[in-house]
Structure formats: structure tokens, C-alpha cells
C-alpha positions in Angstrom: -8.7 -7.9 -31.4 -5.0 -7.8 -30.6 -3.5 -11.2 -29.4 -0.4 -11.7 -27.6 1.7 -14.6 -28.7 2.8 -17.4 -26.4 6.4 -17.4 -25.6 8.3 -20.4 -24.0 10.2 -21.3 -21.8 8.4 -20.2 -18.6 9.4 -19.8 -15.1 7.4 -19.2 -11.8 7.1 -15.6 -10.5 9.2 -15.0 -7.2 7.4 -15.6 -4.0 3.8 -16.0 -5.1 1.8 -19.4 -5.6 2.6 -23.1 -5.6 2.4 -25.7 -8.2 -0.6 -24.1 -9.8 0.7 -20.5 -9.9 0.7 -18.9 -13.3 3.7 -19.2 -15.3 5.8 -16.2 -16.7 7.5 -16.0 -20.1 11.3 -15.6 -19.8 12.0 -14.8 -23.4 12.0 -11.5 -25.1 10.9 -10.5 -28.5 13.2 -8.2 -30.6 13.5 -4.7 -29.3 10.7 -2.3 -30.5 12.0 -0.2 -33.5 15.3 -2.3 -33.9 16.8 -1.5 -37.4 18.5 -3.8 -39.8 21.9 -3.2 -41.3 21.7 -0.4 -43.9 22.0 -1.4 -47.5 22.7 2.1 -48.6 19.4 2.3 -50.6 17.0 4.9 -49.1 13.4 3.8 -49.1 10.4 5.5 -47.8 9.7 4.8 -44.1 7.1 2.1 -43.5 4.1 2.7 -41.3 4.9 0.9 -38.0 2.2 -1.8 -37.3 0.8 -1.5 -34.0 2.8 -3.5 -31.4 0.8 -6.2 -29.7 2.6 -5.5 -26.5 1.0 -2.1 -26.1 -1.8 -1.9 -23.5 -5.1 -0.4 -24.8 -8.8 -1.0 -24.3 -9.6 -4.4 -25.6 -6.2 -5.7 -25.7 -5.5 -9.2 -24.5 -2.3 -9.5 -22.5 -0.5 -12.0 -20.2 -0.8 -14.9 -22.8 -4.4 -14.0 -23.5 -5.4 -14.4 -19.8 -6.6 -10.9 -19.4 -8.6 -8.6 -21.6 -8.4 -4.8 -20.8 -11.4 -3.0 -20.2 -10.6 0.7 -19.1 -8.0 2.4 -17.3 -8.5 2.8 -13.4 -5.5 5.1 -12.5 -1.9 6.2 -13.7 0.9 6.5 -11.1 4.5 7.0 -11.2 5.2 3.2 -11.5 2.6 2.1 -13.8 -0.8 2.3 -15.1 -3.8 0.4 -13.4 -6.4 -1.1 -15.8 -9.7 -2.8 -15.0 -9.4 -6.1 -16.8 -11.4 -9.3 -17.2 -9.6 -12.7 -16.2 -10.9 -14.7 -19.2 -10.2 -17.9 -17.5 -11.9 -17.1 -14.2 -14.5 -14.7 -15.6 -14.1 -12.0 -13.1 -12.8 -8.6 -13.0 -9.3 -7.8 -11.7 -7.1 -4.6 -11.3 -4.1 -5.2 -13.5 -1.1 -3.0 -12.7 1.3 -2.6 -15.6 4.7 -1.1 -15.3 5.5 2.0 -17.3 8.3 1.4 -19.8 10.7 4.0 -18.1 10.3 2.2 -15.0 10.9 -1.2 -16.5 14.3 0.1 -17.9 15.5 0.8 -14.2 16.5 -2.2 -12.4 15.8 -0.6 -8.8 12.2 0.3 -9.6 11.5 -3.0 -11.7 12.7 -5.1 -8.7 10.8 -2.9 -6.4 7.8 -3.9 -8.3 8.7 -7.6 -8.0 9.0 -6.9 -4.2 5.4 -5.6 -4.1 4.0 -8.8 -5.8 6.1 -10.8 -3.2 4.5 -8.8 -0.5 1.0 -8.9 -1.6 1.3 -12.8 -2.4 2.5 -13.5 1.3 -0.6 -11.9 2.8 -4.2 -13.2 3.3 -6.3 -10.7 5.2 -9.6 -9.2 4.5 -8.0 -5.6 5.0 -5.4 -6.2 2.2 -6.1 -6.8 -1.5 -5.4 -10.1 -2.8 -2.7 -10.9 -5.6 -3.9 -13.1 -8.2 -1.2 -13.4 -10.8 2.1 -11.9 -11.6 3.8 -12.1 -15.1 5.3 -10.3 -18.1 4.0 -8.7 -21.3 5.8 -9.9 -24.5 8.1 -6.9 -24.3 9.2 -7.9 -20.8 7.2 -5.5 -18.8 5.8 -6.8 -15.5 2.3 -6.8 -14.6 0.6 -7.6 -11.2 -3.1 -8.9 -11.2 -5.0 -8.0 -8.1 -8.4 -8.4 -6.6 -10.8 -5.6 -7.9 -12.4 -3.5 -5.1 -15.4 -1.5 -5.9 -15.4 1.6 -3.8 -13.6 4.9 -3.0 -10.1 5.8 -1.8 -9.9 7.7 1.6 -8.2 10.3 -0.1 -11.2 10.9 -2.5 -13.6 10.7 0.5 -11.6 13.0 2.6 -11.3 15.6 -0.2 -15.1 15.3 -0.6 -16.1 15.7 3.0 -13.1 17.6 4.2 -12.9 15.4 7.4 -14.6 12.5 8.9 -16.6 12.1 12.2 -14.1 11.0 14.8 -16.1 7.7 15.2 -15.7 6.8 11.5 -11.9 7.6 11.7 -11.6 5.2 14.7 -13.2 2.5 12.8 -10.9 3.0 9.9 -8.0 2.9 12.2 -9.0 -0.3 14.0 -9.4 -2.0 10.5 -6.2 -0.7 9.0 -4.2 -1.4 12.3 -5.4 -5.2 12.1 -4.4 -5.4 8.6 -0.8 -3.9 9.4 -0.5 -6.5 12.2 -1.0 -9.2 9.7 1.6 -7.8 7.3 4.0 -7.2 10.1 3.4 -10.9 11.4 4.6 -12.0 7.9 7.6 -9.8 7.6 6.0 -7.0 5.5 6.5 -3.3 6.5 4.3 -1.0 4.3 6.2 2.3 4.6 3.9 4.2 2.4 0.5 4.4 4.3 -1.5 7.4 2.9 -5.2 8.1 2.1 -4.6 7.5 -1.6 -3.5 3.8 -0.6 -6.5 2.9 1.2 -10.0 2.1 -0.3 -13.4 1.9 1.3 -15.6 -0.9 0.0 -18.7 0.8 -1.3 -17.3 4.2 -0.6 -19.1 4.3 2.8 -16.8 4.5 5.8 -19.5 4.0 8.3 -20.3 0.5 6.7 -17.7 -0.5 4.3 -14.3 -2.1 5.2 -11.1 -0.1 4.6 -8.3 -2.1 2.7 -4.8 -1.5 1.9 -4.3 -1.1 -1.8 -0.7 -0.5 -2.6 2.5 -2.2 -1.2 4.9 -0.5 -3.6 7.4 0.6 -1.1 7.0 -2.5 1.2 10.1 -4.0 2.7 10.0 -7.9 2.7 12.0 -9.8 5.3 13.6 -13.2 3.9 12.4 -12.7 0.3 14.2 -15.1 -1.7 15.9 -13.4 -4.6 15.1 -9.9 -3.5 17.7 -9.4 -0.5 19.8 -7.3 -2.9 17.3 -4.6 -3.5 18.5 -1.2 -2.7 16.3 1.0 -0.8 18.4 4.3 -1.8 16.0 6.9 -3.1 13.0 4.7 -3.4 12.0 4.2 0.3 11.1 8.0 0.6 7.3 7.5 0.6 5.0 10.4 0.9 6.6 13.2 2.9 3.5 14.2 4.8 2.7 10.7 5.9 6.3 9.3 6.3 8.0 8.8 9.6 11.2 11.1 10.3 13.5 8.2 10.4 12.2 7.1 6.9 12.7 10.7 5.5 16.1 10.7 6.9 17.2 7.5 5.2 17.6 5.8 8.7 16.6 2.0 9.5 13.0 1.6 9.7 10.8 -1.1 11.6 7.0 -1.6 12.0 6.9 1.7 14.0 7.2 3.5 10.7 3.6 2.1 9.9 2.3 3.1 13.3 3.5 6.6 12.5 1.9 6.3 9.0 -1.4 5.3 10.3 -1.4 7.9 12.9 -0.8 10.5 10.2 -3.7 9.1 8.1 -6.0 9.4 11.2 -4.8 13.0 11.9 -5.7 13.9 8.4 -9.2 12.3 8.6 -10.0 14.0 12.0 -8.6 17.4 11.4 -8.8 17.9 7.7 -5.1 18.3 6.9 -1.9 16.2 7.2 0.4 16.6 10.3 2.9 18.3 8.2 2.5 19.9 4.8 4.4 22.2 2.6 5.2 23.0 -1.0 8.4 20.9 -1.1 9.9 17.8 0.4 12.5 20.2 2.1 9.9 22.4 3.7 7.9 19.4 5.2 11.3 18.0 6.6 12.1 21.2 8.1 8.6 21.5 9.9 9.1 17.9 11.1 12.7 18.7 12.4 11.4 21.7 14.2 8.4 19.8 15.7 5.8 22.0 14.4 3.0 19.6 15.0 -0.2 21.2 16.1 -2.4 19.2 18.6 -5.5 17.8 16.7 -7.8 20.0 18.9 -5.9 23.1 17.8 -6.6 22.3 14.0 -10.2 21.2 14.4 -12.0 21.3 17.9 -14.8 18.8 18.4 -16.1 18.8 22.1 -17.3 15.2 21.7 -14.0 13.8 20.5 -12.2 11.9 23.4 -9.1 13.5 24.7 -7.5 10.1 24.6 -7.8 9.9 20.9 -5.8 13.2 20.3 -3.3 12.0 22.8 -2.9 8.8 21.1 -2.5 10.4 17.6 0.1 12.6 19.2 2.0 9.6 20.5 1.9 7.8 17.0 3.5 10.9 15.6 6.3 11.2 17.9 9.7 11.8 16.3 11.2 9.2 18.3 9.9 5.7 17.5 10.5 4.4 21.1 7.7 7.0 22.1 5.2 5.6 19.7 2.9 2.5 20.4 5.3 -0.4 19.9 3.4 -2.2 17.2 0.3 -2.4 15.2 -1.5 -4.6 17.6 -1.0 -2.2 20.4 -2.3 0.6 18.4 -5.2 -1.2 17.4 -6.0 -2.3 20.9 -5.7 1.2 22.0 -8.0 2.5 19.4 -10.6 -0.2 20.2 -10.4 0.8 24.0 -11.4 4.4 22.9 -14.0 3.2 20.6 -15.7 1.0 23.1 -14.1 1.8 26.6 -16.0 -1.1 28.3 -14.7 -3.7 25.8 -10.9 -4.2 26.6 -8.6 -6.5 24.4 -8.2 -8.9 27.3 -7.3 -11.8 25.0 -3.9 -10.4 24.1 -2.7 -10.4 27.7 -4.4 -13.6 29.1 -1.5 -15.5 30.4 -2.3 -17.1 33.8 -3.9 -14.8 36.3 -2.7 -11.2 36.3 -3.9 -7.8 37.2 -2.9 -5.8 33.9 -3.1 -2.2 33.6 -3.7 -1.0 30.1 -3.1 2.8 29.4 -4.6 4.3 26.5 -3.4 7.9 25.6 -3.6 10.5 28.2 -6.1 10.3 31.0 -7.7 6.9 30.2 -6.5 3.6 31.9 -8.2 0.4 33.0 -7.2 -2.4 35.2 -8.6 -5.9 34.6 -8.2 -9.3 36.2 -7.5 -11.9 33.9 -8.1 -15.7 34.8 -6.0 -18.3 33.3 
């Protein structure tokens, strides 16, 4: 079994943990394949030994804290492994940067920003960060809570679409998780079915949780304020807010749009906008070619208020959307259970409060202080 050597000195990762946080190596071993000065004598090439920084099944990485079990997925930023934390004796998801990503400053720092973002948050709807560090070749890794389940993308492809009540349940849970993130200065900016996992793979009973914060914007992150968003904050076109695709400033309402797009996909069976290229999607969005949910998939039992709320979430003008994840979550709850209104959020003194939910649904309640 390959072992990774310990390297000193060490420093703490940015933004995660306190005095007991894991330490990161700061030194680097010699570059792979580095040649010595030629002596002018030609010799047969020696077979290169397997580098202990390579990740493979059974390898131990992170100062021997983690043993890799099997790959879970491979994305543009890095490869995710199922691993065992040998000290805690628990399974984790270990995300390791690709070498080509590690070589690019913007992308490497974006990964650090993801670690900071997850490390700030403690919510049942967001996976926990457990450790952040480096391999001996300098590549970063992020150890996260391992969640057994199925992504919404896989579920939606398997079922084509979800019953609207199940989609509502997903929406309420994700809106609550986003509200927590926004409260801590984290904007996701890349919500999509593939970044959401359902515990146990059953939408009707399992909790939906946010998996990936790779495009998150983190306010007041020490040491990360200089990260450029140029060309790395695009997100996934079919689920990204118009202002984000245009490179304009974004705020929490970009996540409101993203969640609206996810729910639209779950209910209708297709994303709000689709196309063979980024340009095609952007052109459809610019023209406003958004079909109402009932035009894509009609369900007589689905409340009209739900369709209207989704159209509000997907408005091109951020000011026309629900103003926050809290407001969106409350609106979804009012549709899910019309007799139970989110009075607690408005209980200040004794006021008559009118709460509008989409089109055709409103309620007035008297709140006592």
C-alpha cells in the first residue's frame, strides 16, 4: 500500500476550523519528471516508479488520513472519491483537483473558495466540510460528508418528471438551505439537478441536500477577495440567471432563479431553456421564449399558483422575482399547505398582513404581538 510522506511546516486552511482544524503541508516535493543536468552520456531510460501523489484505489493521501476506496464521479474541476477517514473510521467524499486545474490560479483559488463556503455553513440541507488540505504534489483536496442517495438529475432522468407535490417538497428544503447560505454571505450561483442529492434516492421521504458550491461567491472571505469571477461564474446556461450569463453583478436572487429553474425541470420534464450551445440558450432567454409550465406538461391537479410562482422566479428582471430564498420558501409552503401560513416571519406587534402567493392566491392573517 502506497504511503504519502509527511511534509512540514504546516499551515491551517483558509476559512475552515479552529484550533483543532487539520493542518496543511506548505512545502512541495520536486516537480514530477524533473531532469538533472545532462552529462553527455546516453543511458537507457529508467522505468519511472509510481508516484505516491497519484490517486488510485487503496492509496492513502492527506498525510495518511484518508484511504481511497473507489471513484464516485469525475467533473471539470476534479475527481470525487469515496474514501475512509482512518482516524474517524467513517466514509467521506474526497474531492481532488485535476492537475490541469491546479495549474490555473483562478480555478485553484475557486476551489479554495468552495472549501471556505462549505466550511461556513452548518445546515441539514448542505453537506458538511470535514477537512481541506494538499497532496504532496500540492494539489488541493476537500473532504466532505458522504451522503448515500441519488442526485435529482439521475432521478429526473429516470422518472422524466416528478409529481408536483414531491417537487414542492424539494423546493421548500432547498430554499431553506439557500436561506442559511445567504445569511452567511454565500451565494451558490450554480444550482442544478446534478448539484442536489436526495438521501436514499426517495424524494417523497428523503431530504434533498446541496452538494456542490464550486461557483459560490463568498462575502468577506479572508484572503480570497481578489479572486476573479471572469469566465468562471458562468454556471450552467439552462439553470443560470440572465444577469449571470451576461456577466452582470449577481445577488441572492440569482439563486432564486436557479431554484425556480430546477423546479420547472422537475415538474415539466425539461429545463426552462435548452439548446445545443450556450449562444442558443442565451438567445432564447433574450427573446423571452419561456413556455408556461402548463404549456409543457399539463396537470389538472397542479395549483395555478405554483405555475405562476415559477414564472416569477424565472423573470429576466431580478426585481420581479421573489426577493429572497426565505420569501420563496414561504410561498412554496403556502402552496403546499394553504392553511398553514408562515406567520412567524411577520410577527411584529399586531398587524394585518397580506401574503400573496403567485397569482390567484392570497391570505390575510392577524398577528398578535
